[in-house]
N, C-alpha and C positions, 0 to 999 in steps of 0.2 A: 382455380378451387372454388366450389359452390360455398355459398356464405349460409352460416347456420344462423336461423332467426329463431325466437320464442320468448316466451315471458321471462322478464327478467327477475332475479333472486330477489326475495324481499328484504326491506332494511331492516337491521338489528341493532340494539343499543349497542355503544363503543365497548362497554365492559365484556359483553358477550362476544364480540368480535376480537377484542384482545385475548381473552382466555382462550378461544379457539386456534388463534392465529400462534399463540405461544405453544399450545399442546400440539398442533400438527406440526408445526416448522420451527418454533423457537425463535420466529422473527418478529416485526413490527407490523402492526395492523395501519395501513394506510388508508384512512376513511374516505378520502377524496377519489381515490382510484378503487376502492373497494376489494383491495387484495392484501394478502399477507405475503411481506417479503422481507427478503435476507439476502446476504452474499456469502460465497465461499471462495476463500484464496488457495489455490493449489501448491503444492511445494515448488513450482515453478513460477509462482507469484502471478499466475493467470487468475483473474477475476471471473467467477460465475455469477450471475444474478439470477435469483430465483423469486418467483410470485406465484401465489396460490390464490385463486378465487374460490369462496367457500359458500356453498348452498345452504346459505345461513337458515332458510326455514325448514330445512331437513336434516340439519347436523346434530339437532339432539332427539330427534324423533327415534322412539324406542326401535322401529323396525329397520329405517334407512340409515341413521346415524352411524351405528357400529360398523355397518359396511364402508360406508363413504370414509368414515375416520381412518379406517385401515387401509383402503386403498391411497388416501393422501399420504398418510405416513409411509408407506412402502415406496410410492412413487419420488416423494421427497429424498427418503433415504437413498433410493438407487442414483438419483441426480447428485446428492452430495457425494457419493463414493467417487462417481464418475467426475465430478467437478475438482476433486482433490488431486487428479492427476493429469489436468489438462494443460496444455502448454499456450493456449490460446484463449482470449476472453471469450465468454459464450454466454448465452442466456437460456434459460427454460421456465416455462410456465404452464399453468393449466387454469383454463376458464370455464366455468360450468354453466349449462343451461338447464332450465327445468321445464318440463311439459306435464300437461296434467291432462287426465281422460278420466273423469268421475273421480274415484278413490284412488285411481292409479297414477303415479308418478315416475316419469321417466328424467333421469339425469345425464346429461352428455357432457363430458369433460373433453374438451378441446386441447390437447397436449401440443406444446409448441416447443422446439429447441433450436438453438442457431449458434453455430462456432464461427468465428472471424474467418472470412476466405472460403465458407462453404455456403451452400444453398440450405435454406431453413427445411426443417422436417416436420411433419404433423402427423398427429396420431387421433383417433377417437376412441375413447373409453367410455362403455354406457352400462348404466345400472337402471332397473325398473322395479318398482315397489308396489304390491297392492297395501296400501295403507290401513285398509278396512279389514282385510284378513290378516294383517301382519306379517306378510311373507315376501321374499323376493321373488320376482318372476323371471324364467328364460323366455326365449322365443316361443317354444313350444307350449308356454303355458297361456299365450294368447289365443290359442287356435281349439277348436273341438279336439276332444280326446283320442278320436281315430286318425287325427290329421298330422303327418310328418313335414313340417313347414319347409325343409331342405327339397322335398319332392313337390309339394303343393304350391310352393309359391313361385318359384321360377314363370310358369306360362301366366300367371296372374301380374307378376312384377313386370314382364317383357315389354308391355306397351308404355311402360313409363321408363323402364331402364332404357331403350333404344334411344330417344331423343337426348337422355342424359350423356350417353356415350359420345353421340354426335358433338354436343356442346363442350365436352371435356378438353382440358388442355393435354398436350399443345394442339393447336389447329390441326386438323388433319381431314381427310376425307372421309363422309360419312360410311359407316360399315366395314372399315379397313382395320386389319389386324394392328395393334391388340385391343382395339376398341369393337370388339365383336361381341355379341351376347353370351357366345361358348366361354369366353375367358372371364365373364363376370357373372357366371350363374355356378352353383355348387357342382362340383364333378366328383365322381366316385374316386379318382386317383388323389383328390386333394388339390388339383391344379388350378390356375387361374387365380384371379384376384377379388373373389368375393368374400374371402375370409369367411366362409361359411355362415356369413350372414350374422357374425359375432356382434359387431356394433350396430344396435337397432334403438329407436326411440319411439313411444308411443304418444301421439298429439292427440288434441279432440277430435280430429278426423283424418289424421294420416299416420301410417307407419313410415317411417325413415329409415332408410338403410344406408350406412356410411362403408365404403369399398375402397379399397383395403382397408381394415381397421386400422393398420399401422404400416409403417413403409415397408417395402419387400423388394430387395435385392434383384429378384427374378422370381418368375414363376418355379413353383417346386412340386412336381418336377417340370423342368422346362422343355418345350418343344425343341428337338434336335434339328429340325429342318428350317427353323426360322429364327430372326434376330431376338435376341435376350432383350427385355424391357424390364427397367425397375420401375416402381410405381410409389409415389408419396401416399401417406394416409389420406383417406377422404378425397381421392383424385376425383371419384363418382359419388355423389350423394342423390338417392333417388327417393322420391316422395311419392308414395302409394297411397291414393284415396281408401279410406277404410271401406268406402262403399263397394270399392272391386274386390275386396277382401271378404264381403259378407258370408258367401256361402261356406266359409271355413273358419270364420271366427267364432269363438266361445263370447257367450254374453259377458260384457265387461262394464 
């Protein structure tokens, strides 16, 4: 797995953190760890440990705040529902990283969940906002009006995708299936592991793509003549310099 790096969330007074923690999770703010935490005990007495990192500098922003709060409430409600029926101890968490590009903020939530006896699962849920214009941005909003990013990006991303594929886990020979460009670029039939570039972040000098955005049991549709692979979320994280995208980017 590639490691996500970025600017840390800003400090907020404990009273603010406590109120956000209670509103989002009904949990306890752990200032030393910077997370809101609680536990869910299932009908089988299995304990799910939940923790949520809160992007505190954005949680009360009029543009980003409502979207981020709704995401966190929904994510935690879903995990609470799952935890209520688990038969083994398990844990789930979200950790945000905030990136800045002028007035644009990208928030990347790294979701992690693990059940005793199983391998961990990872996912990346991303949100991008233009705080100056007061709106949430999709991938297409980063590019000129005539540009379809799913068509224009693959050839521009490819020089940075290939080395990321070669370095991806598990160790493999470069250029071998399923770590080939075709499997990690948007396809007309929706196959492959690109996630249609759903999970992205804009930094001061890069566009980051997280692929796939969530665990995939297999390609859909899967190739009938080859071994079927599952993929964890964020198996391949590609960092594309904005200079490489300059011909198609809109002014940001």
